[in-house]
N, C-alpha and C positions, 0 to 999 in steps of 0.2 A: 835239719836247719841247713836254707843253703847261705851265702854272704856273697856278695856281690861290695865291689873298691874302687871309688872310680877319683884319677887324680889329676886337676887337670895339669895337659901338656904344655909348658914352659908360662907360667899364668895369659895361654890364650883360652877359649871359650870349648878348645878341643879338648878332650876327657880322654886315657884311658884306663875302660874297665878291666882288671878281673874277674875272675866267673869262678867261685871254686876254686880258686887257685890250681885252675887246670886252662883257664878260656879267657883271650881279649880284645875284646872289641872297642868299638871307635865311637867317640857320637862326637859331634857337632853343631856349632849353629847356624841356621845357613847367614850368608852374606849383609843380607839388609840390617841386619846387628849386632854385627859384631863377626864374627868367627866365617869359614873359611869356606863352608860349608861339607866339607872334607866324610864327613858320614849321615849319619840321617843324628837331627835332632830327637837326646833325653825320650822325650812324650811321643816322639814316631816307633820305639820301642813296645808301647806298648800295643798296636795290634797286629808287629809286627810279630810279637811272642806269639799273641791267640793265633794268627795265621799259620805262623809255624809248629803250634799243639796239635791243632785240627786236624792239618795236611797228614802230622807223624799216628798221631792214633791212628787213621783213618787208616796207609800202607803201612803200619803195622798190623792193624787186623788182617786186610789183606792178602800181606806176607804169611802172615800162622796160619791162612786156611787154601793157599796157593792158587791165590785170585788171580787173575795177572789182568792186575789196573795199569802200568804201567804209569806218566804221568796223572800227580792228583794237583790242582788246581786251585785255593781259598786265598779268596778277597776279601780282607775285612777293609770296611770305611768303619774309620770314630772322628762320630761330631763330637768336638772337645763346646760350641755352642749351648747346648743345650745340659739344662739337670735334670731327672740324672743323666749322667752321658749312652747318647744314643750306638746302640755297637753293630749295625747290621754285617752277617760273615752268611755269603755264598760260597759253597766246594760246586767244582766244575771236575763234574765224574768223565769217563770215556762211557761210550756206546757201549751197549753189547752189556750189562749189567740186568742181571732179572731183579726186580720188584720187588724181593725178598731181600738183596742185597743190599739197592740201594737205601730199604727199609734200615736194613742192621748197620751198614757205613752211617745214616745219620745219628744212630739211638750211638754209635761209640765218638761219634764227631762232640755232642753235647756232653759224653763225661769228662772229658781234655780238662786236665786238671787248671791249667791258667782262666780254661772259664768259670766252671768252679766257685773257683778261689776269689774272681769277678764280682759274680755272681752271690759271694755268702758274704763280701765287704771284709772288711779293716780293723783294726783295732792297732792306732798308730802314738807309741810311746813319743815325749817330750824329745824333741832336734836336743845329743847333748853337744858341746862347745870343747875343747880341747887344742892347745897350743903347748906349742914344742915342750914349753918349761912346765907348763900346768896337765895334770891328770882330768881327761872329758869331767864334764857335772851339766846335770841335767837344773835345764831353769826354772827358775823355786814355782812351786803349784801354786 
């Protein structure tokens, strides 16, 4: 199981996020809605995590086969105005790869855990609310 904890900083829209007790990220909202734009907005992390996951999977696969592919760029376009949401992923690979290598890397990209989780969907439990003096309680169902 993975965990993430977000804490607002000084009552602002900036959040310090702790991921698994090992890493910290900052999110913020654009100035137009009251943030300071010091980091990506939380919803912008979804396409970012997909892009990073696909890139990592491809590079890891290539490294293990000692393919010298250099830098890999993955662009993810995420349309929040559609239902279901539309995601388009484009992988930019260097010249010189064989058609077999490209086909393998395409299959590897399809196995990205983030992509698979998004495709599988999620079950959400009710959001629990806790105060400093009261333990977390789930809303009545």
